[in-house]
C-alpha positions as CSV (number, residue, x, y, z in Angstrom):
1,M,33.2,22.9,-7.8
2,A,29.6,23.1,-6.7
3,D,27.6,26.3,-7.2
4,D,26.8,27.5,-3.7
5,A,23.7,29.4,-4.8
6,Q,22.3,26.2,-6.4
7,T,23.1,23.9,-3.4
8,A,21.6,26.4,-0.8
9,K,18.2,26.5,-2.5
10,P,16.2,23.3,-2.2
11,T,15.0,21.7,-5.4
12,T,11.5,20.4,-5.7
13,A,9.8,18.1,-8.2
14,L,6.4,16.5,-8.7
15,Q,5.9,12.9,-7.8
16,V,3.0,10.6,-8.5
17,A,2.6,7.0,-7.2
18,C,-0.1,4.5,-7.9
19,D,-2.1,3.7,-4.8
20,T,-3.1,0.2,-5.8
21,E,-0.2,-1.7,-4.2
22,V,-2.6,-4.6,-3.4
23,S,-2.8,-5.3,-7.1
24,G,1.0,-5.5,-7.3
25,C,1.2,-2.3,-9.3
26,V,4.5,-0.4,-9.1
27,F,4.2,3.1,-10.6
28,L,6.3,5.9,-9.4
29,M,7.3,8.9,-11.5
30,R,9.0,12.2,-10.8
31,T,9.3,15.2,-13.0
32,E,10.1,18.9,-12.9
33,A,7.3,21.2,-11.6
34,D,6.8,22.8,-15.0
35,D,5.9,19.4,-16.5
36,R,2.7,19.0,-14.4
37,D,0.3,18.6,-17.3
38,R,2.2,15.8,-18.9
39,L,2.7,14.0,-15.5
40,V,-1.1,14.2,-14.9
41,E,-1.9,12.9,-18.3
42,I,0.5,9.9,-18.1
43,T,-1.0,9.1,-14.7
44,R,-4.6,9.3,-16.0
45,Q,-3.6,6.9,-18.9
46,H,-1.9,4.5,-16.5
47,V,-4.9,4.3,-14.2
48,A,-7.3,3.8,-17.2
49,D,-5.2,1.2,-18.9
50,Q,-4.0,-0.8,-15.9
51,H,-6.9,-0.4,-13.5
52,G,-9.9,0.3,-15.7
53,K,-10.8,3.5,-13.9
54,E,-11.4,7.0,-15.4
55,Y,-10.4,10.1,-13.4
56,S,-10.4,13.7,-14.4
57,A,-7.1,15.7,-14.4
58,A,-8.4,17.5,-11.2
59,E,-9.0,14.1,-9.5
60,I,-5.5,12.9,-10.4
61,E,-4.0,16.1,-9.1
62,E,-5.8,15.9,-5.8
63,R,-5.3,12.1,-5.2
64,H,-1.9,11.4,-6.7
65,V,0.4,14.4,-7.4
66,R,2.7,15.5,-4.6
67,E,5.5,18.0,-4.4
68,V,8.7,16.5,-3.1
69,E,12.1,17.9,-2.2
70,L,15.1,16.5,-4.0
């Protein structure tokens, strides 16, 4: 039986997607909201390793991280 209190409240997560689809990159990741720092760091590393670009954590947050409803 589902917990009504849990189903009534929408659940959110953080999502990040690479915006370089032209290069054939497929990078989409979701995590819990309290895992924001790790999500940003993984994204920074991806962009540096795969695309040769360095961004600060603030730039990654602004450009890539979105809150999504689950």
